py3Dmol code that shows the C-alpha trace and the ligand (Angstrom):
import py3Dmol

protein = """\
ATOM      1  CA  SER A   1     120.187  94.506 100.039  1.00  0.00           C
ATOM      2  CA  ALA A   2     118.890  91.493 101.899  1.00  0.00           C
ATOM      3  CA  PHE A   3     115.424  92.605 100.930  1.00  0.00           C
ATOM      4  CA  SER A   4     115.778  92.633  97.168  1.00  0.00           C
ATOM      5  CA  THR A   5     116.521  88.963  96.534  1.00  0.00           C
ATOM      6  CA  SER A   6     113.174  88.321  94.858  1.00  0.00           C
ATOM      7  CA  SER A   7     112.526  89.719  91.419  1.00  0.00           C
ATOM      8  CA  SER A   8     108.964  88.441  91.224  1.00  0.00           C
ATOM      9  CA  ALA A   9     106.171  90.959  90.864  1.00  0.00           C
ATOM     10  CA  TYR A  10     104.539  89.539  93.985  1.00  0.00           C
ATOM     11  CA  ALA A  11     104.849  91.836  96.991  1.00  0.00           C
ATOM     12  CA  PRO A  12     107.179  90.136  99.443  1.00  0.00           C
ATOM     13  CA  TYR A  13     106.442  91.912 102.688  1.00  0.00           C
ATOM     14  CA  ASN A  14     102.774  91.260 103.234  1.00  0.00           C
ATOM     15  CA  VAL A  15     102.228  94.480 105.142  1.00  0.00           C
ATOM     16  CA  LYS A  16      99.768  94.054 108.019  1.00  0.00           C
ATOM     17  CA  ASN A  17     100.652  96.750 110.538  1.00  0.00           C
ATOM     18  CA  ILE A  18     100.783 100.359 109.463  1.00  0.00           C
ATOM     19  CA  THR A  19     101.884 103.273 111.644  1.00  0.00           C
ATOM     20  CA  VAL A  20     100.924 106.749 110.479  1.00  0.00           C
ATOM     21  CA  PHE A  21     102.715 109.818 111.823  1.00  0.00           C
ATOM     22  CA  GLY A  22     100.528 112.921 111.782  1.00  0.00           C
ATOM     23  CA  SER A  23      96.825 113.115 112.621  1.00  0.00           C
ATOM     24  CA  GLY A  24      95.877 116.100 110.455  1.00  0.00           C
ATOM     25  CA  LEU A  25      93.534 115.921 107.498  1.00  0.00           C
ATOM     26  CA  MET A  26      95.869 113.740 105.417  1.00  0.00           C
ATOM     27  CA  GLY A  27      97.166 111.527 108.227  1.00  0.00           C
ATOM     28  CA  ALA A  28      93.683 110.893 109.613  1.00  0.00           C
ATOM     29  CA  GLY A  29      92.385 110.118 106.130  1.00  0.00           C
ATOM     30  CA  ILE A  30      95.161 107.576 105.519  1.00  0.00           C
ATOM     31  CA  VAL A  31      94.538 105.971 108.920  1.00  0.00           C
ATOM     32  CA  GLN A  32      90.841 105.688 108.142  1.00  0.00           C
ATOM     33  CA  VAL A  33      91.282 104.105 104.724  1.00  0.00           C
ATOM     34  CA  ALA A  34      93.860 101.630 106.050  1.00  0.00           C
ATOM     35  CA  ALA A  35      91.567 100.674 108.953  1.00  0.00           C
ATOM     36  CA  GLN A  36      88.556 100.300 106.642  1.00  0.00           C
ATOM     37  CA  ASN A  37      90.561  97.745 104.708  1.00  0.00           C
ATOM     38  CA  ALA A  38      91.621  95.556 107.622  1.00  0.00           C
ATOM     39  CA  PHE A  39      95.122  96.851 108.266  1.00  0.00           C
ATOM     40  CA  ASN A  40      96.077  97.283 111.920  1.00  0.00           C
ATOM     41  CA  VAL A  41      96.765 100.981 112.223  1.00  0.00           C
ATOM     42  CA  THR A  42      98.463 103.168 114.798  1.00  0.00           C
ATOM     43  CA  MET A  43      98.007 106.921 114.542  1.00  0.00           C
ATOM     44  CA  VAL A  44     100.801 108.912 116.153  1.00  0.00           C
ATOM     45  CA  ASP A  45     100.999 112.594 116.977  1.00  0.00           C
ATOM     46  CA  LEU A  46     102.786 114.841 119.454  1.00  0.00           C
ATOM     47  CA  ASN A  47      99.934 115.273 121.931  1.00  0.00           C
ATOM     48  CA  PRO A  48      96.492 113.923 122.871  1.00  0.00           C
ATOM     49  CA  GLU A  49      94.746 117.062 121.572  1.00  0.00           C
ATOM     50  CA  ALA A  50      96.095 116.490 118.061  1.00  0.00           C
ATOM     51  CA  LEU A  51      95.090 112.813 118.240  1.00  0.00           C
ATOM     52  CA  LYS A  52      91.600 113.786 119.357  1.00  0.00           C
ATOM     53  CA  LYS A  53      91.262 116.085 116.318  1.00  0.00           C
ATOM     54  CA  GLY A  54      92.353 113.226 114.092  1.00  0.00           C
ATOM     55  CA  GLN A  55      89.820 110.886 115.654  1.00  0.00           C
ATOM     56  CA  ASP A  56      87.084 113.476 115.131  1.00  0.00           C
ATOM     57  CA  ILE A  57      88.016 113.811 111.444  1.00  0.00           C
ATOM     58  CA  ILE A  58      87.840 110.019 111.107  1.00  0.00           C
ATOM     59  CA  ALA A  59      84.547 109.727 112.992  1.00  0.00           C
ATOM     60  CA  SER A  60      82.746 112.296 110.848  1.00  0.00           C
ATOM     61  CA  SER A  61      84.112 110.907 107.590  1.00  0.00           C
ATOM     62  CA  LEU A  62      83.264 107.322 108.616  1.00  0.00           C
ATOM     63  CA  LYS A  63      79.681 108.383 109.220  1.00  0.00           C
ATOM     64  CA  ARG A  64      79.438 109.579 105.606  1.00  0.00           C
ATOM     65  CA  VAL A  65      81.006 106.385 104.294  1.00  0.00           C
ATOM     66  CA  ALA A  66      78.770 104.199 106.463  1.00  0.00           C
ATOM     67  CA  LYS A  67      75.600 106.003 105.352  1.00  0.00           C
ATOM     68  CA  LYS A  68      76.592 105.494 101.746  1.00  0.00           C
ATOM     69  CA  GLN A  69      77.519 101.815 102.155  1.00  0.00           C
ATOM     70  CA  PHE A  70      74.510 100.857 104.254  1.00  0.00           C
ATOM     71  CA  PRO A  71      71.724 103.289 103.420  1.00  0.00           C
ATOM     72  CA  GLU A  72      68.835 103.098 105.875  1.00  0.00           C
ATOM     73  CA  ASP A  73      70.442 100.411 108.020  1.00  0.00           C
ATOM     74  CA  ALA A  74      71.567 102.103 111.225  1.00  0.00           C
ATOM     75  CA  ALA A  75      72.697  98.835 112.829  1.00  0.00           C
ATOM     76  CA  GLN A  76      75.012  97.948 109.940  1.00  0.00           C
ATOM     77  CA  GLN A  77      76.318 101.506 109.833  1.00  0.00           C
ATOM     78  CA  LYS A  78      77.218 101.295 113.503  1.00  0.00           C
ATOM     79  CA  ALA A  79      78.805  97.861 113.103  1.00  0.00           C
ATOM     80  CA  PHE A  80      80.948  99.153 110.226  1.00  0.00           C
ATOM     81  CA  ILE A  81      82.051 102.220 112.202  1.00  0.00           C
ATOM     82  CA  ASP A  82      82.832 100.182 115.337  1.00  0.00           C
ATOM     83  CA  LYS A  83      84.767  97.578 113.369  1.00  0.00           C
ATOM     84  CA  THR A  84      86.842 100.251 111.629  1.00  0.00           C
ATOM     85  CA  MET A  85      87.525 102.163 114.848  1.00  0.00           C
ATOM     86  CA  ALA A  86      88.662  98.920 116.489  1.00  0.00           C
ATOM     87  CA  GLN A  87      91.477  98.654 113.907  1.00  0.00           C
ATOM     88  CA  ILE A  88      92.901 102.001 115.076  1.00  0.00           C
ATOM     89  CA  LYS A  89      95.238 102.584 118.008  1.00  0.00           C
ATOM     90  CA  THR A  90      96.512 106.018 118.926  1.00  0.00           C
ATOM     91  CA  SER A  91      99.786 106.974 120.569  1.00  0.00           C
ATOM     92  CA  THR A  92     102.101 109.850 121.401  1.00  0.00           C
ATOM     93  CA  ASP A  93     105.057 107.476 121.766  1.00  0.00           C
ATOM     94  CA  SER A  94     106.883 107.521 118.417  1.00  0.00           C
ATOM     95  CA  GLU A  95     109.413 104.902 119.376  1.00  0.00           C
ATOM     96  CA  ALA A  96     107.008 102.297 120.776  1.00  0.00           C
ATOM     97  CA  SER A  97     104.609 102.864 117.872  1.00  0.00           C
ATOM     98  CA  SER A  98     107.186 101.875 115.311  1.00  0.00           C
ATOM     99  CA  LYS A  99     108.229  98.601 116.977  1.00  0.00           C
ATOM    100  CA  ASP A 100     105.741  96.331 115.183  1.00  0.00           C
ATOM    101  CA  ALA A 101     105.163  98.427 112.063  1.00  0.00           C
ATOM    102  CA  ASP A 102     105.593  96.802 108.647  1.00  0.00           C
ATOM    103  CA  LEU A 103     105.028 100.169 107.013  1.00  0.00           C
ATOM    104  CA  ILE A 104     105.420 103.682 108.376  1.00  0.00           C
ATOM    105  CA  ILE A 105     103.647 106.507 106.560  1.00  0.00           C
ATOM    106  CA  GLU A 106     104.638 110.045 107.485  1.00  0.00           C
ATOM    107  CA  ALA A 107     102.079 112.851 107.073  1.00  0.00           C
ATOM    108  CA  ILE A 108     103.488 115.523 109.392  1.00  0.00           C
ATOM    109  CA  VAL A 109     104.300 119.188 108.688  1.00  0.00           C
ATOM    110  CA  GLU A 110     105.790 119.953 105.225  1.00  0.00           C
ATOM    111  CA  ASN A 111     109.255 120.744 106.522  1.00  0.00           C
ATOM    112  CA  LEU A 112     112.274 118.854 105.204  1.00  0.00           C
ATOM    113  CA  LYS A 113     114.335 119.087 108.398  1.00  0.00           C
ATOM    114  CA  THR A 114     111.453 117.974 110.618  1.00  0.00           C
ATOM    115  CA  LYS A 115     110.745 115.002 108.375  1.00  0.00           C
ATOM    116  CA  GLN A 116     114.434 114.059 108.217  1.00  0.00           C
ATOM    117  CA  GLN A 117     114.700 114.195 112.009  1.00  0.00           C
ATOM    118  CA  LEU A 118     111.674 111.951 112.424  1.00  0.00           C
ATOM    119  CA  PHE A 119     112.954 109.361 109.954  1.00  0.00           C
ATOM    120  CA  ALA A 120     116.512 109.420 111.346  1.00  0.00           C
ATOM    121  CA  MET A 121     115.051 108.530 114.740  1.00  0.00           C
ATOM    122  CA  LEU A 122     112.696 105.893 113.323  1.00  0.00           C
ATOM    123  CA  ASP A 123     115.514 104.287 111.323  1.00  0.00           C
ATOM    124  CA  LYS A 124     117.191 103.408 114.606  1.00  0.00           C
ATOM    125  CA  VAL A 125     114.157 101.932 116.344  1.00  0.00           C
ATOM    126  CA  ALA A 126     111.959 100.415 113.623  1.00  0.00           C
ATOM    127  CA  PRO A 127     112.470  96.770 112.594  1.00  0.00           C
ATOM    128  CA  GLU A 128     114.848  96.015 109.747  1.00  0.00           C
ATOM    129  CA  HIS A 129     112.047  95.050 107.346  1.00  0.00           C
ATOM    130  CA  THR A 130     109.886  98.138 107.974  1.00  0.00           C
ATOM    131  CA  LEU A 131     109.146 100.174 104.870  1.00  0.00           C
ATOM    132  CA  PHE A 132     109.262 103.967 105.200  1.00  0.00           C
ATOM    133  CA  CYS A 133     107.066 106.351 103.222  1.00  0.00           C
ATOM    134  CA  SER A 134     106.333 110.030 103.085  1.00  0.00           C
ATOM    135  CA  ASN A 135     103.029 111.552 101.979  1.00  0.00           C
ATOM    136  CA  THR A 136     104.782 114.821 101.083  1.00  0.00           C
ATOM    137  CA  SER A 137     103.279 116.645  98.131  1.00  0.00           C
ATOM    138  CA  SER A 138     106.161 118.970  97.407  1.00  0.00           C
ATOM    139  CA  LEU A 139     109.448 117.825  98.961  1.00  0.00           C
ATOM    140  CA  PRO A 140     111.871 115.421  97.238  1.00  0.00           C
ATOM    141  CA  ILE A 141     111.479 111.881  98.597  1.00  0.00           C
ATOM    142  CA  GLY A 142     115.188 111.205  98.015  1.00  0.00           C
ATOM    143  CA  GLU A 143     116.160 114.119 100.273  1.00  0.00           C
ATOM    144  CA  ILE A 144     113.991 112.819 103.110  1.00  0.00           C
ATOM    145  CA  ALA A 145     115.252 109.255 102.605  1.00  0.00           C
ATOM    146  CA  LYS A 146     118.864 110.440 102.950  1.00  0.00           C
ATOM    147  CA  ALA A 147     118.308 110.789 106.689  1.00  0.00           C
ATOM    148  CA  THR A 148     118.115 106.979 106.909  1.00  0.00           C
ATOM    149  CA  LYS A 149     120.251 103.965 106.072  1.00  0.00           C
ATOM    150  CA  ARG A 150     117.308 102.230 104.396  1.00  0.00           C
ATOM    151  CA  THR A 151     117.035 104.224 101.184  1.00  0.00           C
ATOM    152  CA  ASP A 152     116.159 100.950  99.387  1.00  0.00           C
ATOM    153  CA  ARG A 153     113.105 100.584 101.634  1.00  0.00           C
ATOM    154  CA  PHE A 154     111.987 104.190 101.249  1.00  0.00           C
ATOM    155  CA  GLY A 155     109.406 105.641  98.859  1.00  0.00           C
ATOM    156  CA  GLY A 156     106.531 108.060  98.528  1.00  0.00           C
ATOM    157  CA  LEU A 157     102.833 107.355  98.948  1.00  0.00           C
ATOM    158  CA  HIS A 158     100.985 110.484  97.912  1.00  0.00           C
ATOM    159  CA  PHE A 159      97.288 110.498  98.792  1.00  0.00           C
ATOM    160  CA  PHE A 160      94.769 113.183  97.819  1.00  0.00           C
ATOM    161  CA  ASN A 161      92.339 115.222  99.839  1.00  0.00           C
ATOM    162  CA  PRO A 162      89.719 114.046 100.822  1.00  0.00           C
ATOM    163  CA  VAL A 163      91.583 110.731 101.232  1.00  0.00           C
ATOM    164  CA  PRO A 164      88.509 108.507 101.818  1.00  0.00           C
ATOM    165  CA  GLN A 165      86.960 109.741  98.557  1.00  0.00           C
ATOM    166  CA  MET A 166      89.874 110.236  96.142  1.00  0.00           C
ATOM    167  CA  LYS A 167      90.790 107.011  94.352  1.00  0.00           C
ATOM    168  CA  LEU A 168      94.371 107.872  93.412  1.00  0.00           C
ATOM    169  CA  VAL A 169      97.663 107.250  95.176  1.00  0.00           C
ATOM    170  CA  GLU A 170     100.939 108.245  93.526  1.00  0.00           C
ATOM    171  CA  VAL A 171     103.638 105.724  94.386  1.00  0.00           C
ATOM    172  CA  ILE A 172     106.999 107.432  94.132  1.00  0.00           C
ATOM    173  CA  ARG A 173     110.232 105.561  93.664  1.00  0.00           C
ATOM    174  CA  THR A 174     113.626 107.142  93.996  1.00  0.00           C
ATOM    175  CA  ASP A 175     116.684 105.787  92.170  1.00  0.00           C
ATOM    176  CA  GLU A 176     117.366 103.709  95.276  1.00  0.00           C
ATOM    177  CA  THR A 177     113.905 102.323  96.054  1.00  0.00           C
ATOM    178  CA  SER A 178     114.139  98.541  95.568  1.00  0.00           C
ATOM    179  CA  GLN A 179     111.761  96.662  93.304  1.00  0.00           C
ATOM    180  CA  ASP A 180     110.450  94.694  96.303  1.00  0.00           C
ATOM    181  CA  SER A 181     109.707  97.862  98.252  1.00  0.00           C
ATOM    182  CA  PHE A 182     107.986  99.390  95.269  1.00  0.00           C
ATOM    183  CA  ASP A 183     105.914  96.237  94.662  1.00  0.00           C
ATOM    184  CA  SER A 184     104.884  96.194  98.324  1.00  0.00           C
ATOM    185  CA  LEU A 185     103.735  99.807  98.192  1.00  0.00           C
ATOM    186  CA  MET A 186     101.695  99.170  95.052  1.00  0.00           C
ATOM    187  CA  ASP A 187     100.184  96.128  96.783  1.00  0.00           C
ATOM    188  CA  VAL A 188      99.261  98.151  99.897  1.00  0.00           C
ATOM    189  CA  CYS A 189      97.461 100.726  97.713  1.00  0.00           C
ATOM    190  CA  THR A 190      95.457  98.017  95.971  1.00  0.00           C
ATOM    191  CA  ARG A 191      94.518  96.470  99.303  1.00  0.00           C
ATOM    192  CA  MET A 192      93.370  99.942 100.422  1.00  0.00           C
ATOM    193  CA  LYS A 193      91.115  99.844  97.322  1.00  0.00           C
ATOM    194  CA  LYS A 194      92.973 102.751  95.773  1.00  0.00           C
ATOM    195  CA  THR A 195      94.340 102.994  92.243  1.00  0.00           C
ATOM    196  CA  PRO A 196      98.112 103.457  92.360  1.00  0.00           C
ATOM    197  CA  VAL A 197     100.170 105.100  89.643  1.00  0.00           C
ATOM    198  CA  SER A 198     103.943 104.971  89.551  1.00  0.00           C
ATOM    199  CA  CYS A 199     106.057 108.100  89.307  1.00  0.00           C
ATOM    200  CA  LYS A 200     109.693 109.092  89.633  1.00  0.00           C
ATOM    201  CA  ASP A 201     110.845 111.455  92.367  1.00  0.00           C
ATOM    202  CA  THR A 202     110.192 114.746  90.548  1.00  0.00           C
ATOM    203  CA  PRO A 203     108.667 118.089  91.716  1.00  0.00           C
ATOM    204  CA  GLY A 204     104.909 117.628  92.195  1.00  0.00           C
ATOM    205  CA  PHE A 205     105.040 114.071  90.865  1.00  0.00           C
ATOM    206  CA  ILE A 206     102.211 113.826  88.300  1.00  0.00           C
ATOM    207  CA  VAL A 207      99.103 115.482  89.716  1.00  0.00           C
ATOM    208  CA  ASN A 208     100.565 118.562  91.365  1.00  0.00           C
ATOM    209  CA  ARG A 209     103.108 119.061  88.574  1.00  0.00           C
ATOM    210  CA  LEU A 210     100.134 119.702  86.305  1.00  0.00           C
ATOM    211  CA  LEU A 211      97.624 121.091  88.794  1.00  0.00           C
ATOM    212  CA  VAL A 212      99.788 123.749  90.477  1.00  0.00           C
ATOM    213  CA  PRO A 213     100.957 125.552  87.289  1.00  0.00           C
ATOM    214  CA  TYR A 214      97.347 125.453  86.059  1.00  0.00           C
ATOM    215  CA  MET A 215      96.168 127.058  89.287  1.00  0.00           C
ATOM    216  CA  MET A 216      98.909 129.704  89.073  1.00  0.00           C
ATOM    217  CA  GLU A 217      97.861 130.562  85.522  1.00  0.00           C
ATOM    218  CA  SER A 218      94.257 130.879  86.719  1.00  0.00           C
ATOM    219  CA  LEU A 219      95.435 133.474  89.218  1.00  0.00           C
ATOM    220  CA  ARG A 220      97.256 135.321  86.439  1.00  0.00           C
ATOM    221  CA  ILE A 221      94.083 135.413  84.308  1.00  0.00           C
ATOM    222  CA  VAL A 222      92.360 137.205  87.181  1.00  0.00           C
ATOM    223  CA  GLU A 223      95.330 139.443  87.911  1.00  0.00           C
ATOM    224  CA  ARG A 224      95.424 140.556  84.263  1.00  0.00           C
ATOM    225  CA  GLY A 225      91.743 141.452  84.584  1.00  0.00           C
ATOM    226  CA  GLU A 226      90.660 138.952  81.934  1.00  0.00           C
ATOM    227  CA  ALA A 227      88.004 137.150  83.983  1.00  0.00           C
ATOM    228  CA  THR A 228      86.667 136.874  87.518  1.00  0.00           C
ATOM    229  CA  PRO A 229      87.465 133.909  89.808  1.00  0.00           C
ATOM    230  CA  GLN A 230      83.781 132.973  89.654  1.00  0.00           C
ATOM    231  CA  ASP A 231      83.777 132.856  85.858  1.00  0.00           C
ATOM    232  CA  VAL A 232      87.046 130.888  85.721  1.00  0.00           C
ATOM    233  CA  ASP A 233      85.595 128.350  88.167  1.00  0.00           C
ATOM    234  CA  VAL A 234      82.360 127.976  86.221  1.00  0.00           C
ATOM    235  CA  ALA A 235      84.366 127.686  83.000  1.00  0.00           C
ATOM    236  CA  MET A 236      86.591 124.855  84.224  1.00  0.00           C
ATOM    237  CA  LYS A 237      83.728 122.948  85.842  1.00  0.00           C
ATOM    238  CA  LEU A 238      81.350 123.141  82.893  1.00  0.00           C
ATOM    239  CA  GLY A 239      83.904 123.378  80.103  1.00  0.00           C
ATOM    240  CA  ALA A 240      86.495 120.881  81.291  1.00  0.00           C
ATOM    241  CA  GLY A 241      84.461 118.706  83.647  1.00  0.00           C
ATOM    242  CA  PHE A 242      86.588 119.422  86.736  1.00  0.00           C
ATOM    243  CA  PRO A 243      84.744 118.816  90.037  1.00  0.00           C
ATOM    244  CA  MET A 244      85.982 122.153  91.397  1.00  0.00           C
ATOM    245  CA  GLY A 245      87.235 125.257  89.653  1.00  0.00           C
ATOM    246  CA  PRO A 246      90.849 126.355  90.313  1.00  0.00           C
ATOM    247  CA  PHE A 247      89.854 129.006  92.878  1.00  0.00           C
ATOM    248  CA  GLU A 248      87.585 126.641  94.784  1.00  0.00           C
ATOM    249  CA  LEU A 249      90.394 124.108  94.687  1.00  0.00           C
ATOM    250  CA  ALA A 250      92.959 126.685  95.869  1.00  0.00           C
ATOM    251  CA  ASP A 251      90.721 127.524  98.832  1.00  0.00           C
ATOM    252  CA  PHE A 252      90.290 123.800  99.492  1.00  0.00           C
ATOM    253  CA  VAL A 253      94.033 123.000  99.365  1.00  0.00           C
ATOM    254  CA  GLY A 254      94.916 126.184 101.289  1.00  0.00           C
ATOM    255  CA  LEU A 255      96.469 129.294  99.769  1.00  0.00           C
ATOM    256  CA  ASP A 256      99.364 129.096 102.230  1.00  0.00           C
ATOM    257  CA  THR A 257     100.043 125.551 101.056  1.00  0.00           C
ATOM    258  CA  MET A 258      99.970 126.648  97.420  1.00  0.00           C
ATOM    259  CA  LYS A 259     102.387 129.473  98.124  1.00  0.00           C
ATOM    260  CA  PHE A 260     104.655 127.132 100.061  1.00  0.00           C
ATOM    261  CA  ILE A 261     104.746 124.719  97.119  1.00  0.00           C
ATOM    262  CA  VAL A 262     105.525 127.297  94.404  1.00  0.00           C
ATOM    263  CA  ASP A 263     108.081 129.141  96.535  1.00  0.00           C
ATOM    264  CA  GLY A 264     109.817 125.842  97.248  1.00  0.00           C
ATOM    265  CA  TRP A 265     109.868 124.756  93.613  1.00  0.00           C
ATOM    266  CA  ARG A 266     111.189 128.142  92.507  1.00  0.00           C
ATOM    267  CA  LYS A 267     114.064 127.841  94.972  1.00  0.00           C
ATOM    268  CA  GLU A 268     114.765 124.254  93.956  1.00  0.00           C
ATOM    269  CA  GLY A 269     115.054 125.357  90.330  1.00  0.00           C
ATOM    270  CA  LYS A 270     114.106 122.031  88.770  1.00  0.00           C
ATOM    271  CA  ILE A 271     111.075 123.250  86.859  1.00  0.00           C
ATOM    272  CA  ASP A 272     110.552 126.113  84.370  1.00  0.00           C
ATOM    273  CA  ASP A 273     110.517 129.420  86.298  1.00  0.00           C
ATOM    274  CA  ASN A 274     107.588 130.772  84.285  1.00  0.00           C
ATOM    275  CA  LEU A 275     105.353 127.996  85.550  1.00  0.00           C
ATOM    276  CA  VAL A 276     105.870 129.022  89.157  1.00  0.00           C
ATOM    277  CA  ALA A 277     106.443 132.773  88.815  1.00  0.00           C
ATOM    278  CA  PRO A 278     105.049 134.588  91.876  1.00  0.00           C
ATOM    279  CA  VAL A 279     101.542 136.028  91.681  1.00  0.00           C
ATOM    280  CA  LYS A 280     100.875 139.143  93.795  1.00  0.00           C
ATOM    281  CA  LEU A 281      97.246 138.220  94.394  1.00  0.00           C
ATOM    282  CA  LEU A 282      98.274 134.953  96.078  1.00  0.00           C
ATOM    283  CA  ASP A 283     101.067 136.516  98.130  1.00  0.00           C
ATOM    284  CA  GLU A 284      98.723 139.260  99.367  1.00  0.00           C
ATOM    285  CA  LEU A 285      95.942 136.915 100.426  1.00  0.00           C
ATOM    286  CA  VAL A 286      98.425 134.758 102.319  1.00  0.00           C
ATOM    287  CA  ALA A 287     100.014 137.811 103.989  1.00  0.00           C
ATOM    288  CA  GLN A 288      96.511 138.814 105.157  1.00  0.00           C
ATOM    289  CA  GLY A 289      95.962 135.375 106.681  1.00  0.00           C
ATOM    290  CA  ASN A 290      93.288 134.488 104.158  1.00  0.00           C
ATOM    291  CA  PHE A 291      94.255 130.867 103.579  1.00  0.00           C
ATOM    292  CA  GLY A 292      90.956 129.614 102.160  1.00  0.00           C
ATOM    293  CA  ARG A 293      88.500 127.189 103.679  1.00  0.00           C
ATOM    294  CA  LYS A 294      90.468 126.565 106.879  1.00  0.00           C
ATOM    295  CA  SER A 295      90.683 130.275 107.839  1.00  0.00           C
ATOM    296  CA  GLY A 296      87.131 131.173 106.766  1.00  0.00           C
ATOM    297  CA  GLN A 297      88.183 133.350 103.836  1.00  0.00           C
ATOM    298  CA  GLY A 298      90.127 132.870 100.615  1.00  0.00           C
ATOM    299  CA  PHE A 299      88.801 133.683  97.191  1.00  0.00           C
ATOM    300  CA  TYR A 300      85.429 132.862  98.694  1.00  0.00           C
ATOM    301  CA  PRO A 301      84.028 133.285 102.224  1.00  0.00           C
ATOM    302  CA  TYR A 302      83.325 130.146 104.266  1.00  0.00           C
ATOM    303  CA  ASN A 303      81.253 129.488 107.335  1.00  0.00           C
ATOM    304  CA  GLY A 304      82.564 127.822 110.479  1.00  0.00           C
ATOM    305  CA  VAL A 305      82.353 124.265 109.166  1.00  0.00           C
ATOM    306  CA  GLY A 306      84.129 124.957 105.891  1.00  0.00           C
ATOM    307  CA  GLY A 307      81.049 125.192 103.691  1.00  0.00           C
ATOM    308  CA  LYS A 308      80.735 128.053 101.262  1.00  0.00           C
ATOM    309  CA  LYS A 309      78.703 131.008 102.586  1.00  0.00           C
TER     310      LYS A 309
END
"""
ligand_1 = """\
54
3HC
N 85.092 111.474 103.708
C 84.373 110.565 103.032
N 83.685 110.855 101.921
C 83.737 112.124 101.453
C 84.482 113.128 102.101
C 85.174 112.756 103.281
N 85.913 113.632 103.964
N 84.337 114.273 101.409
C 83.558 114.014 100.368
N 83.171 112.716 100.385
C 82.312 112.041 99.421
C 80.865 112.240 99.662
O 80.358 111.306 100.576
C 80.274 112.037 98.272
O 80.193 110.675 97.963
P 79.235 110.097 96.792
O 79.385 110.989 95.607
O 79.724 108.719 96.549
O 77.868 110.166 97.387
C 81.349 112.621 97.363
O 82.554 112.632 98.146
C 81.014 113.997 96.925
O 80.866 114.829 98.067
P 79.841 116.031 98.150
O 78.599 115.662 97.389
O 79.698 116.423 99.574
O 80.568 117.256 97.477
P 81.160 117.413 96.008
O 80.394 116.659 95.003
O 81.368 118.869 95.875
O 82.596 116.695 96.117
C 84.910 116.697 96.495
C 83.561 117.108 97.015
C 85.046 115.172 96.562
C 85.949 117.349 97.381
C 85.016 117.159 95.002
O 84.664 118.502 94.896
C 86.365 116.957 94.396
O 86.709 115.875 93.950
N 87.175 118.045 94.348
C 88.528 118.009 93.849
C 89.425 117.503 94.946
C 90.841 117.496 94.503
O 91.205 117.877 93.420
N 91.673 117.028 95.420
C 93.051 117.013 95.192
C 93.598 118.267 95.776
S 95.298 118.376 95.512
C 95.907 117.465 96.766
O 95.279 116.885 97.600
C 97.355 117.458 96.744
C 97.918 118.302 97.842
O 99.118 117.670 98.117
C 98.156 119.749 97.477
"""
view = py3Dmol.view(width=600, height=400)
view.addModel(protein, "pdb")
view.setStyle({"model": 0}, {"cartoon": {"style": "trace"}})
view.addModel(ligand_1, "xyz")
view.setStyle({"model": 1}, {"stick": {}})
view.zoomTo()
view.show()
């Protein structure tokens, strides 16, 4: 490709403008971190209500960050928040929003067809040099990239919840991702003050490949009557140093999301069936609408703002 002439490790694109599709928890978090680090960011969603929710997520998270960075200095806190907000534009116009993007990051619904449709459209309207990325946690990057003619300029940038706090980004390269594209993505992560790790396009990449089977086995421990969720959580926090136990984490990630991931992997058939064997307890909670923190009830009850009761 015209874009892989350089073999130097230096990132060739010098990404300045980032457009993020999706203003949910992940999209808003990515927008915030990019804006905090001087990228020009456009946040895109289908309607103004969704954008407003995204802005609210950013505003409340920025307040926490500002308080931490400038303790007891309200003026500096405000200056930091204003400066960051000024880096962010919002739009419901997908086409116009991609016109000056150097990098597009997609964080919309976890649905392969929907993602493919978005990228097929963007491939036609975005500039030639624009890099495309998905923040998917469970779908194959290569399958999404197939919807475009720029598979060499396509990769994965997988952030973790809560994005402003979690240091890691998994940078996923497919067999077709060019070295230049990959270098640019690593460079963007560093400039966002994140620590990138490189991973091939495999189910769950690194973190979820390990975390999801571990969470499923935690559910099986409870289902077999060997321990309570509370005791498993205490055990993993105090015995393994995890910040949250597996049941707290499941509630945090969303039980519906967990089920979606394991069901998808089982169908895909690329990882050992035993690791993702269905667990009745999970299926039942999801069928009842108990998704965890976001619905007010999962393994634990939550109050309106998502704190534990
Ligand atoms: N914005 C900015 N900062 C935030 C934040 C937010 N939304 N949420 C938390 N923080 C910061 C706080 O300001 C605080 O900062 P400090 O320690 O520097 O003062 C720090 O995070 C800790 O917050 P709290 O004291 O309020 O609460 P906890 O100590 O319980 O930490 C947690 C909360 C950071 C969520 C921690 O419990 C944790 O790390 N949990 C594990 C999270 C995890 O594993 N995430 C990955 C999930 S898997 C995933 O995302 C993949 C998906 O694809 C399935």
